[in-house]
N, C-alpha and C positions, 0 to 999 in steps of 0.2 A: 831361560838358559838355553843356549844353542848346543847343538850336539858336538861331542868332543870328536876331534879328528886327529890323525897322526900324520905328519909330513916326514918324508925321508929324503935326505940328501944323498943320492946314490953315489955321487962323486966322492963323498967324505967317507962313506961305508968302507970298513976294513974287512968285511966278511968274517967277523967273529962269531955270529950266530947267536949271541946271547938274546937277543929280541925273539928269535924263534923258539928258543928253549923256555922262555918266559911266557910267550903267547903264540901258539901256532895257529890260533884263530885269526889273529890281527896280522901277524908277519910271516913271510916266507923268505926263501933265498932263491935267486936265479941260479943257472948252471955255474956261474963263477963265484957264487956264495954272497953275491950283492942283495941287500935287503930289498923286499918287495912288500908293500902294504896291501893286504887283501881286502880290506874293507873301506867303504867311503866314510862310514861313521863307526866309531868304537862301540860295540855292544855294551850295554850297562853293565853285564857280568864280567867284562874284560877291562873295565876303567882302571882298576888298581894295578893290573898287569901291564896295561900301556904305560902307566906312570912309572913303574918299576923299569920297564924296558927303556924308557927315555933316560932314566937316571942311571942306569947301568952301561948304557952304550959307550964302549971306549973311545969311539971317534966322534961322540957327540953329533951323530948323523940323524938323529930323531928329534922331531919337535911335536908338541902337543898344541892344538888350536882349538878354540871354541870352549874353553874352561870358564 
């Protein structure tokens, strides 16, 4: 199984911050509130949080790959 990654569509992001509240290890926001992915590969202990962030993103700006 390949490593899980998160892709972010920064143009679609509406800066709600849900992803950062769920996992500040994987996600951050720039000065405009737009999502930034902090890791190349999601750490094993953050996989469930990454899945939840993708599910709860109101703009559907996040996508998991490598599952």
